[in-house]
N, C-alpha and C positions, 0 to 999 in steps of 0.2 A: 149458775146451775149447781145444784147439790150433787156431788158425785157419789155413786154408789160405791161402798167399800166391800170387799170380800173379807169376811171375818173368820179368820183361821179357827179361833177358840170355839166359835158357834158350830163349825162344820167338821172339826177333827173327830177322829175315832181312836179310842184307847187301844184298839187292836193293831194299829199301824206299827210297822217296825221302824227303827231309827231311819232307815233309808227311805222308806215310804213317806215318812214326815219330811225329809229333805226334798224329795220329789214333789210333794204337795206344796210345800212353801215356795219352791222355785216356780211352779206354775201359777200360784196365786200372785206372786210378784209380776210375772209375765202377763197374765190376763188382766190384772188390775191396771197395769200401765198401758197395755195395748187397747183394751175394749172399753175401759171406763175413764182413765185419765187422758187417754189419747196422747201419751208421751212417747211419740214414735222414735225420736232421737235416742231416748234412754233404752228403749226396746232393742233398737238396732245395735247399740253399743254393747249392751249387757248380754243379749241373747243370740246376736247374729252368728250364724255358722253355715258352713257348706253342706252339712249332712242332713238338713231338714227335707223330709219326704212328705208331700201333701197328697192326701187321698180324697180331698174334696176336689171333684173333677173341674170345678170352675176356677180354680186358683193354681197357678204354676208352682213348681217346687221352689223351695228356698224361702227362708224367713224374710228376706227382702221383698219377695212377691207378696207375702201375706201382709207385711207391713203397708206396702203400696195399696193392696186391696182395701184394707181397713181405713187407711188414710183417705183415699178416694171416697169411700162410703161415707165417712164422717164429714167430708166436705159438703156432701148433699144432705146429711142427716146429723148435725152437730150435737144433737141431744141423745144419740145412740148410746145406750148402756146395756150391761151384761150383768144380770143379777143371779149369782150362783146360789142355788137352792140346796144342792147336795154334792158332796165329794166322795168318790170311791177310789181306793188305791189298792193295787195288786202288784207288788214287785216293781218292775219298771214301768207300769201302766197306771195312768191316773185318768179318772173320768169326772167331768164336771156336767151336772144336769142344771140347766140355767134357763132363765127367761130374759130374752133380749128384746128391748123396745127401742123405737126410733123417736118417740116424742116423750118429753118429761111427763106430761099429763097421763101417759099410758102406763107409767111404772106401777107395778103391783096389780094391774088389770089383766087377769088371766085370759081375757077375750081379745087382747091386742098383742102384736108382736110375734115373737117366735119362741117355741119351746125347742131347746137345743141340747143334744147330747154330744159333748166333745170328748174324744179319747186321744191321749197323747202317750207316746213311748219315750222314755228318758234313757239315754245311753251315755255313760261317762259324765254325768252331770250336765248333759246338754239335751235340748229338746230335739229329738231325732225324727219323730213321725207324728202325724196328726190325721184323724179321721173325725167325721162329724155326721150327724143325723138332724135334720131340722123339720119342724112341724110348724107351718104357718097358722097363726091363731085367728087371723081376720082376713077379710077380702083383699085389702091392699097388699098384705105380705104374700097371699097366694098368688096374686097378679104379679108382683115384683119377682117371685121365685120362677113364675112361668116365663117372664121376659128374660131373665138373667141366667137361667139354669141350663141353657141349651149348648153353649160353647164349651167343649172340652179343652182344658188348658194343660193337662198332663196325661201320662199313659200308665199311671200307677194302679189304676183300678180302685175300686171302693172297699175292697177287703184286703 
């Protein structure tokens, strides 16, 4: 499988402060290894912390819960990838606008997969909070979201 690479140089903005650059690079490393390389041990070792608050209501708090969620998902869909199209940084907040697909042949096809906006807050060099908004792009992903989107796993609220 050809792994999608998140290319900092292609997505960086000249207006970012030194701290914003650090935050963006931290999240590129995190997302590349979690969502594309599926290197779960690396992610747990490098990014694991107890302060991670999850605002996606379907995933419990803690980075360990997120890693388990993605690990279980990739067991069912091993070709799952996350293609970052845009990155925005504002102080401690970093936003990725991405196209996620579950089949290799769907990569680059805007009619397949998910349109995702992920927002993270960085605190003291650690990933502290995460919010997301997902737009299913095809019938299968709409159905999958309908089946899996109902059970609330945390009480943090979506805002």
